[in-house]
N, C-alpha and C positions, 0 to 999 in steps of 0.2 A: 503495502500500500503506500510505504514511507518515497519508493524509485517514486509512482505512479502518479503524487501528487507532486515529486518533482520534475518528471518529462513535465505535468503537464501546469506547470505553473511557468519555466521555460518558456512551451509552447505559448501560453496566456500575454506574457510578454511583449512577444513580437506580434502580437493581434492586438494589443492593445496600444504602441507605438502607432500601428499602421488605422490604427481608429481615434487615433489623436488629428491624423490630416483630412478624417474627415466632418472633422468638429463633434467628435463626442468626448466625452469623457470617460474616462474608465479605472477603476482596480480589480486585484486582483486579489483571492480571497480563498485558507485550503479548506475552509467549513461554512457548514448553510449557519451557525450558530454568531461564526463572521460575519457572515453577510449578512443579518440581520440585521447586526450591530450595526454596518455598515447601510443598511438600510435608514434605518430611523436617526445617522446624523444628517442624511439628505434632504429626510421627509419628517420635520421634527413635529413632537408630539402638539397636539389641538390643532392644527395645520390641515385642509382639506385637502379627501386621498380617496382618489377611485382604481375598482382595480379591472383586469380581465383575468376572467375563468385560467388557474394555471393551479397545476400540480406541484412546479416547481414552489412555486411561493407558500400553500398546502403545510409541501416537508417540511416548508423552514418555520411554519408555525401562524407566518400573517394568515388566522383564519380570522370570520367576519368576529366573534365575540375578544379578538386580538384588535380587529380595526377599533372598533366601536368603542375598543379601554381607551384609549389611547389618541383616539383622530375624528376631525369630521367629518365621518367614511361616508360616501355616497356612494348607493348600494343598488346598484340596479334591478339588482332582485327580487325588492319590495314590489314594485312592480308585475301588478296582477293580469294586466294585460299588456299586448305590444306597446298597446299608446304608452300606455304610461312608464313601464322600460327604456322608449327610448323619453320623455319626459328626462327620467333623471341620467342616459345618456346626455342628452344636452346639458341637465344640470351639470352631470361630471365635465363639460369641456373646458366651465371657469374653475374645475380644481387646480389646486396648486400644485399634484402630485399628483399622476396615472403609474400606476404599480402591473408589473407586467413581466411578461416572460419573452421567449421568440421559442418557436418551431426547431429552427435554425442557424447558425451563422459560420461563415467561412474566415478562412484563418487569414482572408486581404478585409476581417473588419463590419465586413458586408449583415445584416440580421434578416433572416425570411421567416413570416407570415404566410400561414393561411386560413383563413376568416368566412364565415357562413354566413350569419349575417351585417360582420364589418363593423361593430364596435371596436374590435380594438383598434385594427389597423388604424382606424379614421382617428380614433385618441391617440394615438403613436407618432400620426403623419401630423394632427392642427390640434390648441385647444390650451389645454392643460399646461401651465406654467415650466412642469418639466416632466421629463418622462425617466423614468427606474425601472432600469434590464433585468430581469436578474438570470444570469444563464450557468446552469449546466457545464463543464468543458467536455461531457459527451456528449451536448449539440452541435461540438464544432466539425467542420465539412472541410475537405482542403476547397472545392472549388464551389461557383456560383452552381452551378452544375446538378453537386451533388448536395449541395444543401436545399434546394426546393425538393430533391427525389425525398429528400429523407423526410422533409414536411410533408407530401406525399404521403410515404409507403412505411413510415413510418409513424410521425405521431398522431393525423390524421384516423388512420383507426384506431391506435389504441386509445383515444379519442372517443370516437364514435362508441366504445363499448361500452365506453368510463358514463358514455351520457343515456346508453342505451338505445341510440339509432338502430337504424333499420337502412341500411347503406350493403355494397355487396362488399363495401372495404371492413367491414366489424365482422362476418364471418370468416371473408378469405382473410385475412391480414394484409391485402396491400389493394393500393390503390386503382381501380376501378375508371378513372375517369367519367364516374355515373351523375345524372341529373334526375337522381333520386330527392324527392322530398325532402329529402332529413340528411341532402346532401352539404358537409361544413369547407366544401371546400370553395368556397364560388370565389372567393376572393386572392389571388396573391398578390403580395408585397413585399416588397423587395428597400430596404429605408439602407441607402449610400452614403447620405450626408443632412450632419443637421445646417438644414439652413440657418439654424440660430443656436452661436458656439455654447457648445454646455447645454443645450437644453435637453437633451439624450442624455442620461448618464447610464454606465453594462456597468456592471459585479459580474465576475467569474466565477464563478466558484471552484474550485480543482474539486470535489463530492457531486458524484451525479447526480443529477437534480430532472425532474421531473422526464416526459417522452424521451 
């Protein structure tokens, strides 16, 4: 495990240097506990925060209860209808921080996400004052093509199972490029640069996190 962390740290240092050129701010930590500490430094208690669905954040202990205790948490899941959820997502556009993970990232520092409804990629691209991305080094791929493939064939099938959705990938484990009503691959977004320097902050974690 120690050798793996050393290798991942060395790889992360190279990625973070490339992220600087993309106007991202990034740090590397070995553990999810350190990641949570860094998250709270960037998003101080009492500030407004909203969040995209994320197993990585859940594994760190960033639960609804945690957020409600420490932050002015804008929770889209409190909406009972699509319109109510949409209003909460719109409110989240004005949050201090959007907290999320990614489906994959590249060694060149690009962030890759696939979304069904589009709220997660929308908030990453525009709205909140800052975006804090937490990503395990298990999500790093060498090329953009490999990162998109990971998002489609690793992250998406696992998330359809987690959400109990009826798609070909939920039963077969790979993308069938479907147009199912439950499809969660409606939008693929590559974040290659931050228009506003430092708005996107990335925490790379040596431990495996998420799908």
